[in-house]
C-alpha positions as CSV (number, residue, x, y, z in Angstrom):
1,M,-134.9,-2.5,4.0
2,L,-135.2,-1.0,0.4
3,G,-137.8,-3.7,-0.5
4,L,-135.1,-6.2,-1.3
5,P,-135.4,-10.0,-0.5
6,A,-133.9,-10.9,2.9
7,S,-131.4,-13.3,1.2
8,L,-130.1,-10.4,-0.9
9,L,-129.6,-8.2,2.2
10,E,-126.8,-10.7,3.3
11,C,-124.7,-9.2,0.5
12,F,-124.5,-5.9,2.4
13,D,-122.7,-7.7,5.2
14,R,-119.3,-7.3,3.5
15,I,-118.5,-4.9,0.7
16,S,-115.4,-5.4,-1.4
17,G,-114.0,-3.4,-4.2
18,P,-114.9,-4.0,-7.9
19,I,-114.6,-7.7,-8.8
20,A,-111.8,-8.7,-11.1
21,F,-110.3,-11.9,-12.6
22,G,-109.4,-14.4,-9.8
23,D,-111.3,-12.6,-7.0
24,L,-114.1,-15.1,-6.8
25,D,-111.8,-18.1,-7.0
26,Q,-109.8,-16.7,-4.1
27,R,-112.9,-16.3,-2.0
28,L,-114.0,-19.8,-2.8
29,T,-110.7,-21.2,-1.5
30,R,-110.7,-19.1,1.7
31,S,-114.2,-20.1,2.9
32,K,-115.3,-23.6,3.6
33,A,-119.1,-22.9,3.8
34,P,-121.0,-21.4,0.9
35,R,-121.7,-17.6,1.2
36,M,-123.7,-15.3,-0.9
37,I,-121.9,-13.4,-3.6
38,C,-123.3,-10.2,-5.1
39,I,-121.6,-8.8,-8.1
40,A,-122.4,-5.2,-8.6
41,D,-119.3,-3.6,-10.2
42,G,-116.1,-4.9,-11.7
43,N,-113.2,-4.5,-14.0
44,L,-114.1,-4.8,-17.7
45,E,-110.6,-4.5,-19.2
46,S,-109.4,-7.4,-21.2
47,G,-107.5,-9.9,-19.0
48,F,-108.8,-8.3,-15.8
49,A,-112.6,-9.0,-16.1
50,I,-114.1,-11.8,-14.0
51,Q,-114.7,-14.9,-16.2
52,N,-118.0,-16.7,-16.5
53,D,-116.2,-19.9,-15.5
54,E,-115.4,-18.4,-12.1
55,I,-119.1,-17.7,-11.6
56,K,-120.0,-21.2,-12.7
57,R,-117.6,-22.7,-10.3
58,A,-119.1,-20.7,-7.4
59,L,-122.6,-21.8,-8.5
60,S,-121.5,-25.5,-8.7
61,A,-120.0,-25.2,-5.2
62,G,-123.4,-24.1,-3.9
63,W,-122.8,-20.4,-3.6
64,P,-125.7,-18.2,-4.5
65,V,-124.6,-15.5,-6.9
66,W,-126.6,-12.3,-7.6
67,G,-125.8,-10.0,-10.5
68,L,-126.8,-6.5,-9.7
69,S,-125.7,-3.5,-11.7
70,S,-122.9,-2.9,-14.2
71,V,-120.7,-6.0,-14.4
72,G,-123.1,-8.1,-12.3
73,A,-126.0,-7.4,-14.6
74,L,-123.8,-8.1,-17.7
75,K,-122.6,-11.4,-16.4
76,A,-126.1,-12.4,-15.3
77,V,-127.4,-11.9,-18.9
78,E,-124.4,-13.7,-20.4
79,L,-124.9,-16.7,-18.2
80,V,-128.6,-17.0,-18.5
81,G,-129.1,-16.0,-22.1
């Protein structure tokens, strides 16, 4: 499908609204087993934007995190570069 890796296609299982501060931490506390997180869109307003520390906590807990477009791509560049 769409020429995307099979692991990335798992992201299309559940679609949520744009990610904001605290959303990823909430998801981490609700699920016992690591799940894939795909960040495509999100809130960029000060105080509402997802923080890099949230993404780092998810990665440390074994959750694969993909940064796609918009906020996802921006966060991927910030964390890698």
